[in-house]
Every structure is written in C-alpha cells, then in structure tokens.
C-alpha atoms as an extended CHARMM CRD file, in Angstrom:
* protein
*
        86  EXT
         1         1  MET       CA             85.0860000000       69.7370000000      107.6610000000  PROA      1               0.0000000000
         2         2  ALA       CA             83.8180000000       72.4970000000      105.4130000000  PROA      2               0.0000000000
         3         3  ASN       CA             81.1300000000       71.6610000000      102.9000000000  PROA      3               0.0000000000
         4         4  ARG       CA             81.5220000000       73.0680000000       99.3830000000  PROA      4               0.0000000000
         5         5  SER       CA             77.8930000000       74.1930000000       99.4290000000  PROA      5               0.0000000000
         6         6  HSD       CA             78.7430000000       76.4510000000      102.3820000000  PROA      6               0.0000000000
         7         7  PHE       CA             80.9870000000       78.6020000000      100.1570000000  PROA      7               0.0000000000
         8         8  LYS       CA             80.3630000000       80.9340000000       97.2360000000  PROA      8               0.0000000000
         9         9  PHE       CA             82.9820000000       82.5240000000       94.9840000000  PROA      9               0.0000000000
        10        10  SER       CA             82.7970000000       86.3000000000       94.5500000000  PROA      10              0.0000000000
        11        11  THR       CA             83.1540000000       87.7020000000       91.0510000000  PROA      11              0.0000000000
        12        12  HSD       CA             86.5070000000       89.1490000000       92.0950000000  PROA      12              0.0000000000
        13        13  ALA       CA             87.7020000000       85.7560000000       93.3560000000  PROA      13              0.0000000000
        14        14  LEU       CA             86.7210000000       84.0660000000       90.0900000000  PROA      14              0.0000000000
        15        15  GLU       CA             88.5050000000       86.7430000000       88.0600000000  PROA      15              0.0000000000
        16        16  GLN       CA             91.6630000000       86.4340000000       90.1510000000  PROA      16              0.0000000000
        17        17  MET       CA             91.5800000000       82.6400000000       89.9910000000  PROA      17              0.0000000000
        18        18  PHE       CA             91.4140000000       82.8520000000       86.1920000000  PROA      18              0.0000000000
        19        19  ILE       CA             94.2800000000       85.3690000000       85.9920000000  PROA      19              0.0000000000
        20        20  ARG       CA             96.4060000000       83.4310000000       88.5040000000  PROA      20              0.0000000000
        21        21  GLU       CA             95.5020000000       80.0160000000       87.0790000000  PROA      21              0.0000000000
        22        22  ILE       CA             94.1640000000       78.6970000000       90.3810000000  PROA      22              0.0000000000
        23        23  SER       CA             91.4600000000       76.0410000000       90.1710000000  PROA      23              0.0000000000
        24        24  ALA       CA             88.3390000000       75.7760000000       92.3090000000  PROA      24              0.0000000000
        25        25  GLU       CA             89.6050000000       72.3480000000       93.3870000000  PROA      25              0.0000000000
        26        26  GLU       CA             92.8110000000       73.9100000000       94.7420000000  PROA      26              0.0000000000
        27        27  ILE       CA             90.7810000000       76.5300000000       96.6160000000  PROA      27              0.0000000000
        28        28  MET       CA             88.5320000000       73.9080000000       98.1670000000  PROA      28              0.0000000000
        29        29  GLU       CA             91.5430000000       71.7740000000       99.1550000000  PROA      29              0.0000000000
        30        30  VAL       CA             92.9240000000       74.7730000000      101.0580000000  PROA      30              0.0000000000
        31        31  ILE       CA             89.5640000000       75.3680000000      102.7620000000  PROA      31              0.0000000000
        32        32  TYR       CA             88.8590000000       71.6770000000      103.5280000000  PROA      32              0.0000000000
        33        33  ASP       CA             92.3380000000       70.9090000000      104.8880000000  PROA      33              0.0000000000
        34        34  PRO       CA             94.2040000000       74.1230000000      105.7530000000  PROA      34              0.0000000000
        35        35  ASP       CA             97.6400000000       74.2280000000      107.3370000000  PROA      35              0.0000000000
        36        36  ALA       CA             96.4730000000       77.3420000000      109.2150000000  PROA      36              0.0000000000
        37        37  ILE       CA             93.5280000000       79.7180000000      109.5170000000  PROA      37              0.0000000000
        38        38  TYR       CA             94.0970000000       83.3400000000      110.5050000000  PROA      38              0.0000000000
        39        39  LYS       CA             91.5070000000       85.9030000000      111.5390000000  PROA      39              0.0000000000
        40        40  GLU       CA             91.7770000000       89.4210000000      110.1370000000  PROA      40              0.0000000000
        41        41  GLU       CA             90.8560000000       92.4950000000      112.1920000000  PROA      41              0.0000000000
        42        42  ASN       CA             87.4750000000       92.5840000000      110.4230000000  PROA      42              0.0000000000
        43        43  GLU       CA             86.8430000000       88.9520000000      111.5020000000  PROA      43              0.0000000000
        44        44  HSD       CA             87.3080000000       87.6460000000      107.9530000000  PROA      44              0.0000000000
        45        45  LEU       CA             89.3580000000       84.4680000000      107.6360000000  PROA      45              0.0000000000
        46        46  ILE       CA             92.5210000000       83.6170000000      105.7160000000  PROA      46              0.0000000000
        47        47  TYR       CA             92.9360000000       79.9140000000      104.9860000000  PROA      47              0.0000000000
        48        48  GLN       CA             96.5100000000       78.8810000000      104.1570000000  PROA      48              0.0000000000
        49        49  LYS       CA             98.0500000000       75.6990000000      102.8140000000  PROA      49              0.0000000000
        50        50  VAL       CA            101.2950000000       74.7090000000      101.1070000000  PROA      50              0.0000000000
        51        51  LEU       CA            100.6170000000       72.7170000000       97.9380000000  PROA      51              0.0000000000
        52        52  THR       CA            103.0320000000       71.3120000000       95.3860000000  PROA      52              0.0000000000
        53        53  ARG       CA            102.4080000000       72.3740000000       91.8040000000  PROA      53              0.0000000000
        54        54  ASN       CA            104.6460000000       71.3540000000       88.9000000000  PROA      54              0.0000000000
        55        55  GLY       CA            107.2730000000       70.0960000000       91.3410000000  PROA      55              0.0000000000
        56        56  ALA       CA            107.4880000000       73.3200000000       93.3750000000  PROA      56              0.0000000000
        57        57  ASP       CA            105.9290000000       74.2720000000       96.7110000000  PROA      57              0.0000000000
        58        58  PHE       CA            103.5710000000       77.2440000000       96.8600000000  PROA      58              0.0000000000
        59        59  LEU       CA            101.6250000000       78.8040000000       99.7020000000  PROA      59              0.0000000000
        60        60  TYR       CA             97.9710000000       79.2770000000       98.7890000000  PROA      60              0.0000000000
        61        61  ARG       CA             96.0180000000       81.9560000000      100.6740000000  PROA      61              0.0000000000
        62        62  VAL       CA             92.2160000000       82.0850000000      100.4600000000  PROA      62              0.0000000000
        63        63  PHE       CA             90.3430000000       85.0500000000      101.9470000000  PROA      63              0.0000000000
        64        64  VAL       CA             86.8140000000       84.3000000000      103.1860000000  PROA      64              0.0000000000
        65        65  ASN       CA             84.0050000000       86.4220000000      104.6240000000  PROA      65              0.0000000000
        66        66  PRO       CA             82.3250000000       84.0740000000      107.1470000000  PROA      66              0.0000000000
        67        67  ASP       CA             79.5500000000       86.5890000000      107.8630000000  PROA      67              0.0000000000
        68        68  LYS       CA             77.9280000000       85.8430000000      104.5090000000  PROA      68              0.0000000000
        69        69  ILE       CA             75.7050000000       82.8050000000      103.9820000000  PROA      69              0.0000000000
        70        70  PRO       CA             77.0600000000       80.9170000000      102.1970000000  PROA      70              0.0000000000
        71        71  ASN       CA             80.5720000000       82.0210000000      103.2190000000  PROA      71              0.0000000000
        72        72  LEU       CA             81.9910000000       84.2980000000      100.5260000000  PROA      72              0.0000000000
        73        73  ILE       CA             85.4020000000       83.5280000000       99.0350000000  PROA      73              0.0000000000
        74        74  LYS       CA             86.6810000000       87.0770000000       98.4160000000  PROA      74              0.0000000000
        75        75  THR       CA             89.9810000000       86.3350000000       96.6860000000  PROA      75              0.0000000000
        76        76  ALA       CA             92.8750000000       83.9040000000       96.5510000000  PROA      76              0.0000000000
        77        77  TYR       CA             96.4650000000       83.7910000000       95.4640000000  PROA      77              0.0000000000
        78        78  ARG       CA             99.5510000000       81.6110000000       95.6590000000  PROA      78              0.0000000000
        79        79  THR       CA            103.1160000000       82.6280000000       96.3860000000  PROA      79              0.0000000000
        80        80  SER       CA            106.5240000000       81.0030000000       96.3940000000  PROA      80              0.0000000000
        81        81  LYS       CA            107.4900000000       83.2700000000       99.3370000000  PROA      81              0.0000000000
        82        82  ILE       CA            106.2320000000       80.7370000000      101.8510000000  PROA      82              0.0000000000
        83        83  ASN       CA            108.2830000000       81.9110000000      104.8460000000  PROA      83              0.0000000000
        84        84  LYS       CA            106.9080000000       85.4570000000      104.5300000000  PROA      84              0.0000000000
        85        85  TYR       CA            103.4850000000       84.2640000000      105.7140000000  PROA      85              0.0000000000
        86        86  LEU       CA            104.3600000000       81.4620000000      108.1360000000  PROA      86              0.0000000000
C-alpha cells in the first residue's frame, strides 16, 4: 500500500484540486486503493477509481510522476463519463 509520505502534490495539482473541489483525502483514497493503474508512454502513472459523491458515481483520475522522490502528483480530475476511461 502506498504511504502518504511517498507522495507530494505539485502546485498545478493543488490548483486543480481547488478549482475542481477535489480533496486530498479523495486523491489519497484513489492512490491507496485504485480500481486500476495505467502507465503512460512516458512511464508516468494514472491511478483510477470510481467514488460516489453526493449520491452519484464519478471516475477519479490521478496522474503521478513515479520518477520523483517523493512521487509527484501532477494533476487530478473527476468525470461522470466513467465508461470513456474503462
């Protein structure tokens, strides 16, 4: 299981989380217990998980650079278009 101390939020990620109203707790839930992890061509990782918020299901996607120590959370978003990414 991932340890929170092994991750750092980029400035961009924090800005996007604020704009998109995504909490750090939601991000860490996706990273700790993902439904799937995909590797991008540049070897960066996309953690995905469906979470229920306000009675609706959303797919959360968290983009991480594992080459950085601690791993750098680059950005994150949620979408209701779950099937587009599964």
